[in-house]
C-alpha positions as CSV (number, residue, x, y, z in Angstrom):
1,M,0.0,0.0,0.0
2,K,1.4,3.3,-1.0
3,R,1.5,6.3,1.3
4,G,1.7,9.9,0.1
5,F,-1.7,11.5,0.1
6,C,-2.1,14.2,2.7
7,L,-4.9,16.3,4.1
8,L,-6.2,18.4,6.9
9,L,-10.0,18.6,6.9
10,V,-13.3,19.9,8.3
11,L,-16.5,18.5,7.0
12,G,-20.3,19.1,7.0
13,V,-23.8,18.1,6.1
14,V,-26.5,19.8,3.9
15,T,-29.6,20.1,6.0
16,K,-32.3,22.7,6.5
17,A,-34.0,24.4,9.3
18,S,-36.7,26.5,7.6
19,A,-40.2,25.3,6.9
20,L,-39.7,25.6,3.1
21,D,-37.6,23.4,0.8
22,P,-35.4,25.2,-1.8
23,T,-36.6,25.1,-5.4
24,E,-33.8,22.7,-6.3
25,D,-31.2,20.6,-4.8
26,Y,-28.2,22.9,-4.1
27,P,-24.7,21.5,-3.2
28,N,-24.2,24.2,-0.5
29,Y,-26.3,25.4,2.4
30,K,-25.8,27.8,5.4
31,A,-28.3,28.7,8.1
32,L,-27.8,32.5,8.4
33,A,-30.2,32.8,11.4
34,A,-31.6,30.5,14.0
35,N,-34.8,28.5,13.8
36,G,-35.0,28.7,10.0
37,R,-35.4,32.5,9.9
38,V,-32.9,33.0,7.1
39,D,-31.5,30.1,5.1
40,L,-29.0,30.4,2.3
41,Y,-28.4,27.9,-0.6
42,W,-26.0,28.4,-3.5
43,K,-24.3,26.8,-6.4
44,L,-21.5,27.8,-8.9
45,N,-21.4,27.3,-12.6
46,T,-18.7,24.9,-14.0
47,A,-16.2,27.6,-14.5
48,K,-16.8,29.1,-11.0
49,T,-17.5,32.5,-12.5
50,I,-21.2,32.8,-11.7
51,I,-22.8,32.1,-8.4
52,T,-26.5,31.6,-7.8
53,F,-28.1,32.2,-4.4
54,E,-31.5,31.1,-3.1
55,I,-32.5,32.9,0.2
56,I,-35.5,31.7,2.1
57,A,-36.4,34.3,4.8
58,K,-39.3,34.4,7.3
59,T,-40.8,37.8,6.3
60,N,-43.4,39.2,4.0
61,G,-41.5,42.4,3.7
62,W,-38.1,43.0,2.1
63,V,-35.0,40.8,2.1
64,G,-31.4,42.1,2.1
65,F,-28.3,40.1,1.5
66,G,-24.8,41.2,0.9
67,I,-21.1,40.6,0.6
68,S,-19.0,42.5,3.2
69,P,-15.3,43.1,2.8
70,N,-14.7,43.3,6.6
71,G,-17.7,42.1,8.5
72,V,-19.5,45.5,8.8
73,M,-22.1,47.2,6.7
74,P,-19.9,50.1,5.3
75,G,-18.2,49.0,2.1
76,S,-20.7,46.1,1.5
77,D,-22.2,45.1,-1.8
78,I,-25.9,44.5,-1.1
79,M,-29.0,43.3,-2.9
80,T,-32.5,44.0,-1.7
81,A,-35.6,42.2,-3.0
82,W,-39.3,42.0,-2.2
83,V,-42.7,41.1,-3.8
84,A,-45.6,43.6,-3.9
85,N,-48.9,43.0,-5.6
86,G,-47.5,40.1,-7.4
87,N,-44.6,42.0,-8.8
88,A,-40.9,41.2,-8.0
89,F,-38.4,44.0,-7.2
90,L,-34.6,43.7,-7.0
91,Q,-32.0,46.4,-6.4
92,D,-28.2,46.3,-6.3
93,R,-27.0,48.7,-3.6
94,F,-23.7,49.8,-2.0
95,A,-23.3,50.8,1.6
96,T,-21.0,53.6,2.6
97,A,-22.2,53.9,6.2
98,N,-24.5,52.3,8.7
99,S,-27.5,53.7,6.9
100,K,-29.7,53.0,4.0
101,P,-27.4,51.8,1.2
102,A,-27.5,53.8,-2.1
103,V,-28.7,52.2,-5.3
104,D,-25.6,51.2,-7.4
105,Q,-25.3,52.7,-10.8
106,S,-24.2,49.3,-12.1
107,Q,-26.9,46.7,-11.4
108,D,-24.8,43.5,-11.1
109,W,-27.2,41.3,-9.0
110,H,-29.6,39.7,-11.4
111,L,-33.1,38.4,-10.5
112,I,-34.0,34.8,-11.4
113,N,-37.2,34.6,-9.3
114,T,-38.8,36.1,-6.1
115,F,-42.0,34.9,-4.6
116,E,-43.9,34.6,-1.3
117,S,-45.0,31.4,0.3
118,G,-47.0,31.7,3.5
119,L,-44.8,33.6,6.0
120,Y,-41.7,33.3,3.8
121,T,-40.1,35.2,1.0
122,V,-37.9,33.3,-1.5
123,V,-35.3,35.2,-3.4
124,I,-33.3,33.6,-6.2
125,V,-30.5,35.8,-7.7
126,K,-27.2,35.4,-9.4
127,R,-24.1,37.6,-9.8
128,A,-20.6,37.2,-11.1
129,V,-17.9,36.1,-8.7
130,V,-15.9,39.1,-9.9
131,T,-18.0,41.8,-11.5
132,C,-17.0,44.6,-13.8
133,D,-18.4,47.5,-11.8
134,A,-16.5,50.6,-13.0
135,N,-17.2,52.4,-9.7
136,S,-15.7,49.6,-7.6
137,D,-19.0,49.3,-5.7
138,D,-19.1,45.5,-5.8
139,V,-17.1,43.2,-3.5
140,P,-15.4,40.3,-5.3
141,I,-15.9,36.8,-3.9
142,E,-12.5,35.5,-3.0
143,D,-11.3,31.9,-2.7
144,G,-11.5,31.9,1.1
145,T,-13.8,33.0,3.9
146,T,-16.4,35.4,2.8
147,T,-18.4,37.5,5.2
148,V,-22.1,37.8,4.3
149,I,-24.6,40.1,5.9
150,W,-28.4,39.9,5.9
151,A,-31.3,42.1,7.0
152,L,-35.1,41.7,6.9
153,G,-37.8,44.3,6.6
154,T,-40.7,43.0,8.7
155,A,-43.2,45.9,8.4
156,G,-44.6,44.9,5.0
157,D,-43.5,45.9,1.5
158,P,-41.7,49.2,0.9
159,A,-44.2,51.8,-0.4
160,N,-42.1,52.3,-3.5
161,A,-38.6,51.4,-4.9
162,D,-37.0,54.3,-3.0
163,D,-38.7,53.6,0.3
164,L,-36.4,51.0,1.9
165,Y,-37.3,51.4,5.6
166,Y,-35.0,50.6,8.5
167,H,-34.8,46.9,9.3
168,Q,-34.4,47.4,13.1
169,Y,-31.5,46.0,15.2
170,A,-33.0,42.6,15.8
171,N,-33.6,41.9,12.1
172,R,-30.0,41.7,10.8
173,G,-27.0,39.4,11.1
174,I,-23.6,38.3,9.9
175,Q,-22.1,35.0,9.0
176,S,-18.8,33.7,7.5
177,V,-19.0,31.1,4.7
178,Y,-16.8,29.6,2.0
179,L,-18.8,30.4,-1.1
180,L,-16.5,28.9,-3.7
181,S,-16.7,25.4,-2.3
182,E,-18.7,22.8,-4.2
183,Y,-19.3,19.2,-3.2
184,T,-18.5,16.3,-5.5
185,P,-19.6,13.0,-4.1
186,V,-17.7,9.8,-4.8
187,T,-19.5,6.5,-5.2
188,L,-19.0,4.2,-2.2
189,P,-18.0,0.6,-2.6
190,G,-20.7,-2.0,-2.1
191,D,-19.0,-3.4,1.0
192,A,-18.8,-0.1,2.8
193,F,-20.4,-0.1,6.3
194,V,-20.9,2.5,9.0
195,R,-19.6,3.1,12.5
196,S,-21.1,6.0,14.5
197,F,-19.8,8.1,17.3
198,Q,-22.3,10.4,19.2
199,M,-22.5,12.5,22.3
200,D,-24.7,11.1,25.0
201,N,-27.4,13.7,25.7
202,V,-24.9,16.3,26.8
203,V,-25.8,19.8,28.0
204,A,-25.1,22.1,25.0
205,T,-26.3,25.5,26.3
206,T,-25.8,27.4,29.5
207,S,-26.9,30.8,30.9
208,T,-23.3,32.0,31.4
209,T,-21.7,31.7,27.9
210,D,-22.7,31.5,24.3
211,T,-20.0,29.0,23.4
212,V,-19.8,25.5,24.8
213,Y,-17.3,22.8,24.0
214,R,-17.9,19.1,24.8
215,C,-15.5,16.3,24.2
216,M,-15.9,12.5,24.5
217,Y,-13.4,9.6,24.3
218,V,-14.4,6.9,21.8
219,K,-12.8,3.6,20.9
220,L,-12.1,3.2,17.2
221,P,-13.1,-0.1,15.6
222,S,-10.5,-2.8,15.4
223,F,-10.3,-5.3,12.5
224,S,-8.2,-8.4,11.6
225,T,-7.1,-6.6,8.4
226,K,-6.6,-2.9,7.5
227,H,-9.6,-1.0,6.4
228,H,-10.1,2.5,4.9
229,V,-12.4,5.3,6.0
230,V,-13.8,6.7,2.7
231,R,-16.5,9.0,3.8
232,V,-17.4,11.0,7.0
233,S,-21.0,12.1,7.4
234,P,-22.9,13.8,10.2
235,L,-25.4,12.9,12.8
236,I,-27.2,16.1,14.0
237,T,-29.8,15.9,16.7
238,A,-33.2,17.0,15.5
239,G,-33.7,20.7,16.2
240,N,-30.1,21.4,16.9
241,V,-28.8,22.3,13.4
242,D,-28.6,25.9,14.4
243,L,-26.7,25.1,17.6
244,V,-23.9,22.7,16.4
245,H,-21.1,24.9,15.1
246,H,-18.6,22.3,14.2
247,M,-17.2,18.9,15.3
248,L,-13.8,17.3,15.1
249,L,-12.5,13.8,15.6
250,Y,-9.0,13.7,17.0
251,E,-6.7,10.6,17.0
252,C,-5.1,9.8,20.3
253,P,-1.6,8.4,21.0
254,S,-1.4,4.8,22.0
255,F,-2.6,4.2,25.6
256,T,-1.6,1.5,28.0
257,A,-4.4,-0.7,29.3
258,A,-4.4,1.2,32.6
259,E,-4.7,4.5,30.8
260,A,-7.5,3.3,28.5
261,S,-9.5,1.9,31.4
262,G,-12.8,3.7,31.6
263,L,-12.0,6.1,28.7
264,D,-14.6,4.9,26.2
265,G,-17.6,7.2,26.5
266,Y,-16.0,9.6,29.0
267,V,-17.3,13.1,28.5
268,F,-15.5,16.3,29.6
269,D,-15.6,20.1,29.1
270,C,-12.9,21.1,26.6
271,G,-13.6,24.8,26.2
272,Y,-11.2,27.7,26.7
273,T,-11.4,27.6,30.5
274,S,-11.2,23.8,30.8
275,T,-8.6,22.3,33.1
276,E,-8.8,18.9,31.4
277,Q,-5.6,17.8,29.7
278,M,-6.5,16.2,26.3
279,P,-3.5,14.5,24.7
280,C,-5.3,13.9,21.4
281,I,-4.5,16.6,18.9
282,S,-4.1,15.0,15.4
283,I,-7.3,15.6,13.4
284,I,-8.8,12.5,11.7
285,A,-11.9,14.3,10.4
286,G,-14.3,17.1,11.2
287,L,-17.7,18.6,10.4
288,E,-18.3,22.2,9.5
289,L,-21.6,23.8,10.4
290,N,-24.3,23.1,7.8
291,G,-21.9,21.8,5.2
292,R,-22.1,18.2,3.8
293,S,-20.7,14.8,4.1
294,Y,-17.0,14.5,3.0
295,D,-15.7,11.9,0.6
296,F,-12.1,11.1,0.5
297,P,-10.6,11.1,-3.1
298,A,-11.4,7.9,-5.1
299,S,-7.8,6.8,-4.8
300,A,-7.3,7.3,-1.0
301,G,-8.8,6.4,2.4
302,Y,-7.9,7.0,6.0
303,P,-6.4,3.8,7.4
304,L,-7.7,1.9,10.3
305,A,-4.9,-0.5,11.1
306,S,-5.5,-4.2,11.9
307,N,-5.7,-5.4,15.5
308,S,-5.4,-1.9,16.8
309,A,-7.2,-0.7,19.9
310,R,-6.9,3.0,19.3
311,Y,-8.9,5.8,20.9
312,A,-10.1,9.1,19.5
313,V,-11.8,12.2,21.0
314,L,-15.0,13.6,19.5
315,E,-15.2,17.3,20.0
316,L,-18.4,19.4,19.5
317,H,-18.5,23.2,19.5
318,Y,-22.0,24.6,20.3
319,N,-22.5,28.2,19.3
320,N,-25.5,30.1,20.8
321,P,-25.1,33.8,20.0
322,D,-26.8,36.1,22.5
323,N,-28.0,33.0,24.3
324,A,-30.9,32.9,21.9
325,I,-31.5,29.2,22.8
326,A,-32.4,28.7,26.5
327,A,-30.0,27.1,28.9
328,G,-30.3,23.3,29.3
329,R,-30.6,22.3,25.6
330,R,-29.4,18.7,25.2
331,D,-27.5,17.2,22.3
332,S,-26.5,13.8,20.9
333,S,-24.9,14.8,17.6
334,G,-21.9,13.1,16.2
335,L,-20.2,11.5,13.2
336,R,-20.5,8.5,10.9
337,L,-17.4,6.9,9.5
338,H,-18.0,5.0,6.3
339,I,-15.5,2.1,6.2
340,T,-14.5,-0.4,3.6
341,P,-12.2,-3.4,3.6
342,T,-11.5,-2.7,-0.1
343,L,-8.3,-0.8,0.1
344,R,-7.6,2.1,-2.1
345,T,-4.3,2.9,-3.7
346,Y,-3.2,5.4,-1.1
347,D,-3.4,5.8,2.7
348,A,-4.6,9.3,3.5
349,A,-2.8,11.1,6.3
350,Q,-2.3,14.6,7.6
351,L,0.7,16.9,7.6
352,E,0.7,19.7,10.1
353,I,3.0,22.7,9.2
354,G,3.2,26.0,11.1
355,A,4.8,27.8,14.0
356,E,5.5,25.6,17.0
357,V,2.9,26.1,19.7
358,S,4.8,26.8,22.9
359,P,4.8,29.2,25.9
360,L,7.5,31.1,24.1
361,M,5.2,32.1,21.3
362,M,3.9,35.6,22.2
363,I,1.9,38.2,20.3
364,P,2.8,41.7,21.4
365,P,0.0,44.3,21.8
366,Y,-1.0,47.2,19.5
367,F,-0.2,45.5,16.1
368,D,-2.7,45.8,13.3
369,R,-0.8,43.1,11.5
370,L,1.9,40.9,12.8
371,T,3.1,38.0,10.6
372,V,4.3,34.8,12.3
373,P,6.0,32.3,10.0
374,G,6.4,28.5,10.2
375,Y,8.7,26.6,7.9
376,C,9.3,23.1,6.9
377,S,12.7,23.2,5.3
378,P,14.0,21.3,2.2
379,A,16.0,19.1,4.6
380,C,12.8,18.3,6.5
381,T,10.9,17.1,3.4
382,T,14.0,15.3,2.1
383,D,14.2,13.3,5.3
384,A,10.4,12.8,5.8
385,F,8.8,12.4,2.3
386,P,8.9,9.3,0.2
387,S,10.9,9.5,-3.1
388,G,7.8,10.5,-5.1
389,G,6.7,13.1,-2.6
390,I,3.2,13.5,-1.2
391,H,0.0,14.5,-3.1
392,V,-2.0,17.1,-1.2
393,Y,-5.7,17.0,-2.0
394,A,-7.1,19.3,0.7
395,A,-5.9,22.0,3.1
396,Y,-7.3,23.0,6.5
397,L,-6.1,26.4,7.6
398,H,-6.1,26.8,11.4
399,A,-5.0,29.4,13.8
400,H,-6.2,30.9,17.1
401,L,-8.4,33.8,18.0
402,L,-6.2,36.8,17.0
403,A,-5.5,35.4,13.5
404,T,-6.8,37.3,10.5
405,A,-5.2,35.7,7.5
406,I,-3.2,32.5,6.7
407,R,-1.1,31.7,3.6
408,V,0.7,28.5,2.6
409,Y,3.5,28.5,0.0
410,I,5.6,25.8,-1.6
411,K,9.2,26.8,-2.3
412,R,10.3,24.4,-5.0
413,E,13.8,23.0,-5.1
414,S,14.2,25.0,-8.3
415,G,13.6,28.2,-6.4
416,N,10.1,28.9,-7.7
417,I,7.5,29.8,-5.1
418,E,3.9,28.7,-5.5
419,L,0.8,29.6,-3.4
420,L,-0.8,26.4,-2.1
421,A,-3.7,27.9,-0.2
422,A,-4.7,31.2,1.4
423,D,-7.5,32.8,3.4
424,N,-7.3,36.6,3.6
425,H,-10.3,36.9,5.9
426,Y,-9.7,34.1,8.3
427,N,-12.3,33.7,11.1
428,Y,-11.6,31.3,14.0
429,D,-15.3,30.7,14.4
430,Y,-15.6,29.5,10.8
431,Q,-13.2,26.9,9.5
432,Y,-13.4,24.8,6.4
433,T,-11.5,22.4,4.1
434,K,-10.2,23.7,0.8
435,S,-10.1,20.8,-1.6
436,F,-8.0,20.8,-4.8
437,A,-9.5,19.5,-8.0
438,T,-6.0,18.1,-8.9
439,P,-3.8,16.9,-6.0
440,I,-0.6,19.0,-5.6
441,N,2.6,17.1,-5.5
442,I,5.2,18.3,-2.9
443,K,8.5,16.6,-3.5
444,P,11.5,15.9,-1.3
445,G,13.7,19.0,-1.3
446,D,10.7,21.4,-1.5
447,G,10.1,23.8,1.4
448,I,6.7,24.6,2.8
449,L,6.1,28.1,4.4
450,V,3.1,29.0,6.5
451,E,2.4,32.6,7.4
452,C,-0.2,33.7,9.9
453,D,-1.2,37.3,10.3
454,Y,-2.4,38.4,13.8
455,N,-4.2,41.6,14.9
456,S,-3.5,42.6,18.5
457,A,-4.5,46.2,18.1
458,S,-7.1,45.9,20.9
459,K,-4.7,44.2,23.3
460,T,-2.8,46.1,26.0
461,H,-0.6,43.1,27.1
462,Y,1.2,40.2,25.4
463,T,-0.9,37.3,24.3
464,F,0.6,33.9,25.1
465,V,-0.6,31.1,22.7
466,S,-1.3,27.6,23.9
467,I,-2.5,24.4,22.3
468,S,-5.9,24.7,24.1
469,C,-6.5,28.2,22.5
470,I,-6.5,29.8,25.9
471,Q,-5.0,33.3,25.4
472,I,-3.8,35.0,28.6
473,T,-3.4,38.8,28.5
C-alpha cells in the first residue's frame, strides 16, 4: 500500500431548518439565522465565474443580502428584494455607512425569481464572482472565507422602490462562509459499512456563555485486516442544526491498558477555560456547520490498522449567539465513519505545518498586522517524504483567536514559489476544508512556508498562545 496522500480537513452536512424546501437541490447550504429564519443555498457554474443564491427568509417584507469586505455594513455590496402586488423587485445597492445603502449605478445582482409562500419570501438571484463595476461598488468573492450580511424588513412591503425602511436592530445578522466550495460525491464501494460516534445527551447551552465545547473519548473499531475510511458524514440531533457549530474527531496516541480503562464514552468540558488535559491533537476528520458529508478522493482512504485498539476524541462546539436558545438544551450529535475493507491505492494522512505552539510564542499588543511564519525546510521534506513526494488534495487552515489571515507557500527545489492555499479573511469561528481539483505534488527537497497574520490592536498586554486556544493577556 502506497503512502503519500495528505490532508487536513473539516466537513459538513447539507440540511435545512426552515419550513420551506429550496426550489432545487443545491450543493451548498448555510443557516444564516436560528430557527429557519434565514436560510442560504447556493451553487456555482462549472467555470466558477457565476454564483446563484437562493435565500429563504421568514418575512413578507423586504430581504437584504450582501457581501461584506470586513464584517461590517460600510463597504458592503448588497441586494434588496421583495414582492408587492404580485410584482418582484430587486435592487443592487452599495453601503458607505451604517444607513440605507444607495442604489448602485451598475446593477450586477440579477433576479431569477422572487415569490412569497406563506410567512416566507424566497429570493433567487445570481451575480458574477468578480463583477466589472467601474465604480468599484461591488465586492469580489474570493477563494477563502467570505463574510455575508443579511437584514429583513418586517413591516410589510416598501411603499415604493425608493422607500427602503430601516430593518431594526433585531432583524439583521452576519455569517462567515466559504462560497467557492462545491461538493462532488464519490460512489462508495458496495462493501462499505458505518460506525457511528455520538455524544450522549450532553448539555449544550448554558446561561453564562454563548460558546460550549464538549469532548468524549471513543474507541475506534479494530479489524483483523486494515480498512479504509472513505466518507465522513454527520449525525445532527433533530432541532439542533442551528446550535452545532462544528465537530472534530482527534486521533489519540497509544494508551496503555491502565490509561485506557474507563475512557470509552468519558465526556468532559474542553472549552477555553477547561482544566482537562487532552492529549489527542491529530485531526482525523471534522464537520463544518451546515456543510455536507465529506468523501475522500477515489484513490485514497484514511487507514484503520489491523488489530489496533486506538482511541479518539469527539469534540463538538456549540454556538449560541446572544444565548438565543435557552439554557439546558441537550444534544447527541456526532459523526458516521463509512468504512470499507476494499483498500484504495493510497493511505490518507495529515501533515501539520506551522509555527510551533509553545509558551515562548507571544503576540505583542498594538499590532494591526503581525506575521508569524512557520517553515518546513527542504532538509525536512527530504528526510520525511517518500521518493515520489506527497500529493496534497485538501488543506485545512487553522490558527487561534487573534489570527486574521493564513497563507501556505511551496518553495520548489528549483527556487520557484507557489501559493498552495490562502485565506485573507480568516475567522476562527468559521473553519473549512479547501479541496484541490487536482492533487498538488510536494517533493523531497521542496520547502513549505506557512504565514499567519495576527491583529492585536485591541490588546494592552502580550498574548501567550497555547494548544488549548487559551489566550492569557
